[in-house]
N, C-alpha and C positions, 0 to 999 in steps of 0.2 A: 769409553771404555769402564767396565766396571771393575771396582777394586773389590780386591781381597780375597780372605781363606780364615777356613775355621776350623785353627790347628787343634781344636780338643776334641775332633771329629773317631769314631772306631772303627776298625775293618767288621766289629759283629753287633749287626744291626740288624733290627726287626723287617718281617718280611710281609707282604700280603701277596695270600694265595689265592689263588683264583679257582672258584670255587662253580660246581657243575652246575651250566646257562642253555637256554632253552632253545629249541630250535637248531641247532648245530650255531649257535652263534656263542662268543667268546666274552668272557667276565673280565673289566679292566683289573689288572695286578697293579696296584699300586707300587712305584720304585721307590723305594727306604730311605730312607732323607737322616737316618740319623739323628733326632733330635735339633736337624736345622729346618726351617722355615718354609722354606721353598727348595724345591729340585727343578734342575731343567735336562731334558735330554738332546743330544745332537741326533746321533746312530744308532743301528744296530746294524750285527752281521746279521748271518745265516742262520746263526747257535739261539739266536733272540739272544745274545749278549749284546746290552746298551754301554755308551760313554756319555757324557754330559757333567755337569756340576750339581755340588746342593749349596742353600748358599743361607745364611742369617746373618741380619743387620748388619747387609752390602757386602758380607766378604763371601767368596767362593772358596771350593775345594773341590777337586778332579774326582770325578765319581764315576765308576763302572760296577754294571747290576749284571746280576746273572739273569738267565729266564726264569728264572722264579721272582724276582724282583729286591736280592739280596745284594748290599753295597760293600762295594770295597775301594774303601777312598784311599786313590791313587797317591804316592809321594809328591811334593812339589821340593822349588829349592829353596835352600836358607835363605834371609833375605828380601825374598817375592813374595810379600802376604797374599797375593791370588794366584788362582791358578783353574782351567778348566783343561777337560778332554773332550775335542771335536769330530775323530772320526777314532773307526776300530774295521782291521780287515777281518776277514774268516777264520786265517789264524791265530787270533787274539790283538795284534801290535795295533797300539793306539798312541794316535798321535795328540799333538795340544801345545798349549803354552802354559809358561807363567807369569806374570807383570809385578810389578812393583811400583814406586816414585819415580813421580818425575816422566810419567808413561813409556818404562822401560822393562820390555818381553822378553822372553826367551821362549823358539821352541826345544819342545818333552818330546820325545815316545816313550813306551810302555810296553814291556812284552809278556806275553800273558800271564807270568808270575808277578808281576808288576811291578817286575825293576827300570828306574829310572835313569832316560841317558838324553841326556843335553844335545842338542843339534847346536852347528853351529856353522859362520858362511864367512869366513876370512872377511873381512875390509869392513864386516859391517857387524854392529854389535846389538840391533834390534829386529826381532824375527818371528814370525809365527809360524807354528806348522798348524794346516787346515785339512787336509786328504791324504788317504792312503790306498795305492790298491791293493790287489790281492800279489803282486810280486816283493812288496814291502818298500814301494817308492813311493814316498814323501812330497808333499808339492804344501809350499808358504809361499808367505810373501817376508822381506825388508823392509824394514823403514829407513829413508834419510832424509839429511835435510830438505826445507820447504815442502814443496806439494808433491815431492817426489817420491816414487815407490816402484818397486820390481817385483818381479813373480822368481820361484826359486826353488830346486828339484834337489833333494836329498837321495839317491841310489847310493846306498851302502854304506850310507853316515858320509859322501862327502858331496859337497853341495856346487852347485853351478845356476846362476842366474841366468833368468830367460831374456834373449836380445829382443831388443826392439828391436822394430823395423827401422831404415834407413831415412831422417831426420825426427825419428819419435824418442821419448824419455822415459817413458814409461809404458810397464807391461802386467799385465791383468791374469792370473790362469783363473781361470774357471772352475774347471772339469777336468778330474787327473782321469785315464784309462787305462787299462789292465796291459796295456803293450805300451806304458808308457807317454804315450803322446799326451800333450794340455793342447787344452782347446780356450781359450782364451780373448784375451785384446791387446793390441798396442795402442800407442798414445802419445797427444804433446799433453805443454801443460803450458802454453805461450799466456800470455795471460789477455784475454778479448778470445784467445782464439784455441777452441778444443776440436781434434780431430782425434776418432777412434777408430781401428780398425779391426774387426775379429780377425783373428791366427791360430793358427795351428799348429806347434813345432812339435817336431818327432824325437825321438830317444837321444840324440844326437844332442836335438838346442837348435835342430837349423828350425826357420821360422818360414813360415809359407800363409801369405795374405787368403781369405776365403774369399769366394767373390761377393759384391754390393751390390748392387741396384745403382746404373749411374746415374751422377754426379752425389750420390751420398756420400757426406762426409762424417757423418756419425755413426754407425752400425756398434751395440753392443751383444756378444751375446750371454743367452743367461745360462742354460745350462747342455750339458755334451753327453752322449753314451757313445759306444764305437759306433755305430748305423749313422747318428745322424747329431744336430745341432740343432739350436733356435735360439732368435734375439728379436732386437728390434732395429726399425730403421728411423730415425729421427727426422722430420724432414721437416724445415726449418719454413716451407712457404703451405702448407696442409697439415692433416694429420699423420701421425704416424703407422708404421704397421708391424705387425711379428715375420719375420721370415724361416725358411727351415732350411738349412746345411745335408745336403746328403753325402757322406762324410764319407761311405762306402760305393759311391759310385761317381767318385773327380771331383767334389765338394762343388754339388750340382745346385742351384740357390733355386728356391721354389716363395710361392706366398701363402703365409696360412690363408684358409676359407675363413670366412664367416657363418656361424650356422643360421645366422638368418641375416636380412639386410639389415644398417644400422646396429648391429649389435659390437658390440669390443669384446676382444678376445683378451685374454689370460692366459696363456701357456704354465704351463708350471714347472714337469718333470715331463722325460724320456728316455726309454728304454734301448734296450739294445738290439730291438725290432723294428727301430725306430717309430714307433708308436707314442706318441706326446699328450700329454694327459691336463687338465686343469677346464679351465671353466668358460659361458660367453657369459655377458653382462648386456641387458638391455632395460631400460625404463626403471631403472636403478633394482631389477632382480638378474641374480645368475644362478644359469644354468650348467652343471656339471656333463662335459666334452672330452671326446680325445678325437686327435686326429690321425686320420692312418699315414703310411708312408709316401703320401703323396700329396700332404697337408688339409685332405678332404673331411669335414667337421661329421664325428655322430654324437645326439643327444644320449644322453646315461640317463637310463628311469629314474625319478626325482623318489624322495623322500618327500613325505608333505612340507611344502616352503621351497625355498630358497635352495642351491645346492651346489658342491664344490667340490671338484678331483683336486689333492695337495701331491698325488705319486701316483707311478704303475713300475711293476713289477716286472721284468723279463719274461713273467709268465703271461703277461697281457692282465692282470690284477689291477685293480685303482682301488685307492683308499681315498674317503672323502669327508664330505660334510654337509649338514642341512643347517641353515637358521644355527648355524654354531653351537646348536645341542647334540645331533644326532652326529653318528659316524657311519659309517656303511663302507662295505667294500663290494666293489662292482666285478664280477667275473671276466674275462678274455669275449665271453658271446654275450656280456652287457647284464646279466643276472646280477638283481643287488641283492646283499644281507645285511640287514642293521646292526652293528653292534650292538653289546648291554652298553648303555648309558652308565656315567662315575656318579654313582651316589653323594645328590647334595654338591654337582658341578653348576655352576653358573653357563660356564660356557667349555666346551671341548674342542679341541681341534688336534687332527691325526697330523703328523708330517710325513712318518715313510713305511713302508709296507714291504717286509721284504721278501726270500724267495720260497721262504718258507708260505706264506701270506697274513704272517705278523705283523702285525701294527701299531708303531710307535708315536704316540704324542704326550698331548699336555692339559691342563684342565686347569680352572681359572672356581676353586673349592672355595665355600663361604670358610673363612677363620677367623672367627670372635667375629666385632664388626665390618669386617671387610673380606676381603678373597685373597688367598694367597695362589702361583702356581704349583703346579703340584706335575709331575712325572709320573704318566702312565704307558704300558705295553699290555695289547691284548693280545696272545699267546693265539695262534695257529692250530685246530685239534686236527693235524696230522703229523 
């Protein structure tokens, strides 16, 4: 856990404004740092408002940026030297956490005006808020002694722990859906024995295990949407493999097919139509790929060199990169549009594409004799 916060930052900060760009592509807007050395962004809503943190000398402050890149430093908790904002919904509700000495951590929300509220979990001191849906339901995690942890859901500020399956001790929520469903896993923490089972919790907290291949004891969910989820099957006697659950049709389980024989799969994100974006990896070269609703892969047109897809929105637009330097957006039909590069960046990494088609990401930008992490937004022209 990174420690710290920048107590001297103010909310009246510099902004980098996008300039007109060629060929319909979008120029990158650097998200203002307000004198901090580095910035990190985690989430962007459909209005291009993004959240994350700014950092200097190892200390972080929770940050929110408008679509022009102007920064508001959100208030943290007294006595907690660090904080970050982790997610935002379309209504502007932001969630995150503050952290302090001895690994103390407290979950927080901020409304669209920046007013802070501390969330609580009866019986637990330490917790994080990690995700928020469009109904304002918040998902996070509480920490207990030893190796135990439990996921928690706050609905109208009321906390409810997600119950593990019988015989298990831990729960881990991965994706919070807009209907209040949470997809994640239930697991044991016995020394020398690890059992992980994918789970779907409904809004009332009832847990339903998702199907797993016969004999599998460790199956981890990576991400989920309203209609589909994907995860990884750990096979102790052979290579593991990725699977897909059809959440809209009885949680049916299928195996994701490779792009070509001998290729490794790296799915990254799934949209509400059940399409998965990621990349295939063979002979040291990644290739951007999408998988349809039955797990069949399609190669995306490539920029020069290796390519990867990092995220996909509900319209079917994917975002990815080539060789860590170029960022591109693929339409639902596969047309590729390169985005303007970040001047002076050593590497550039897209993180998310929202429903407008705007892209959130970060770049390693030269800073003196080294490089610093800087957050950027490529606004969509629509």
